[in-house]
C-alpha positions in Angstrom: -29.0 70.9 3.9 -32.8 69.7 6.2 -33.6 67.0 3.6 -30.1 65.6 4.3 -30.6 66.0 8.0 -33.9 64.1 7.6 -32.4 61.0 5.3 -29.5 61.0 7.7 -32.3 60.8 10.8 -34.8 58.1 8.7 -31.5 56.4 8.6 -30.5 56.4 12.2 -34.1 55.2 12.8 -34.0 52.5 10.7 -30.4 51.3 12.4 -31.9 51.5 15.7 -34.5 49.2 14.4 -32.7 46.5 12.7 -30.7 47.3 16.0 -33.5 46.2 17.9 -34.5 43.0 15.5 -31.1 41.9 15.8 -30.8 41.5 19.7 -34.5 40.2 19.7 -33.2 37.3 16.9 -29.5 36.7 19.0 -32.2 36.4 22.4 -34.8 33.7 20.5 -31.1 32.3 19.3 -30.0 31.8 22.8 -33.3 30.5 23.6 -33.7 27.9 21.0 -30.3 26.9 22.3 -31.4 26.3 25.7 -34.2 24.6 25.0 -32.5 22.0 22.2 -30.4 21.5 24.6 -32.5 20.8 27.9 -34.2 18.1 24.6 -31.2 16.4 23.8 -30.7 15.3 27.4 -34.5 14.1 28.1 -33.8 12.7 24.5 -30.6 10.8 25.9 -32.2 10.1 28.9 -35.0 8.6 27.1 -33.0 6.4 24.7 -30.6 5.0 27.8 -34.0 4.0 29.7 -35.1 2.3 26.6 -32.0 0.2 26.2 -32.5 -0.7 29.4 -36.2 -2.1 29.0 -34.7 -3.6 25.4 -32.0 -5.2 27.8 -34.0 -6.5 30.1 -37.2 -8.0 27.6 -34.6 -10.0 26.2 -33.1 -10.8 29.8 -36.9 -12.0 30.5 -36.8 -14.0 27.3 -33.6 -15.9 27.7 -34.7 -16.7 31.4 -38.3 -18.4 30.7 -36.2 -19.9 27.3 -33.7 -21.8 30.8 -36.8 -22.5 32.4 -38.4 -24.4 29.8 -36.0 -25.9 28.3 -34.4 -27.3 32.1 -38.4 -28.2 33.1 -38.9 -29.9 29.7 -35.0 -31.8 30.8 -36.3 -32.9 34.2 -39.4 -34.1 32.7 -38.0 -36.4 29.8 -35.3 -37.4 33.0 -38.0 -38.5 34.8 -39.8 -40.1 32.0 -36.9 -42.1 30.3 -35.9 -43.1 34.1 -38.1 -45.9 36.3 -38.6 -45.2 39.5 
């Protein structure tokens, strides 16, 4: 009977240790899930900011191109029309 009780005590100790390990893992998973959620929020913000920067860059390129074309056209008009 003592051997059986000793085995049961060891099994109970192992079950308790396993339960504690599972609880720790569950807490770690919850923390990682929260961290991933915050990372995804930051990544979304970064991507949106990058899109705005790219749009601004293209807008500046287009406006510079239009300004060059207008200035070139004005120069050609002055050159070709006698004053």
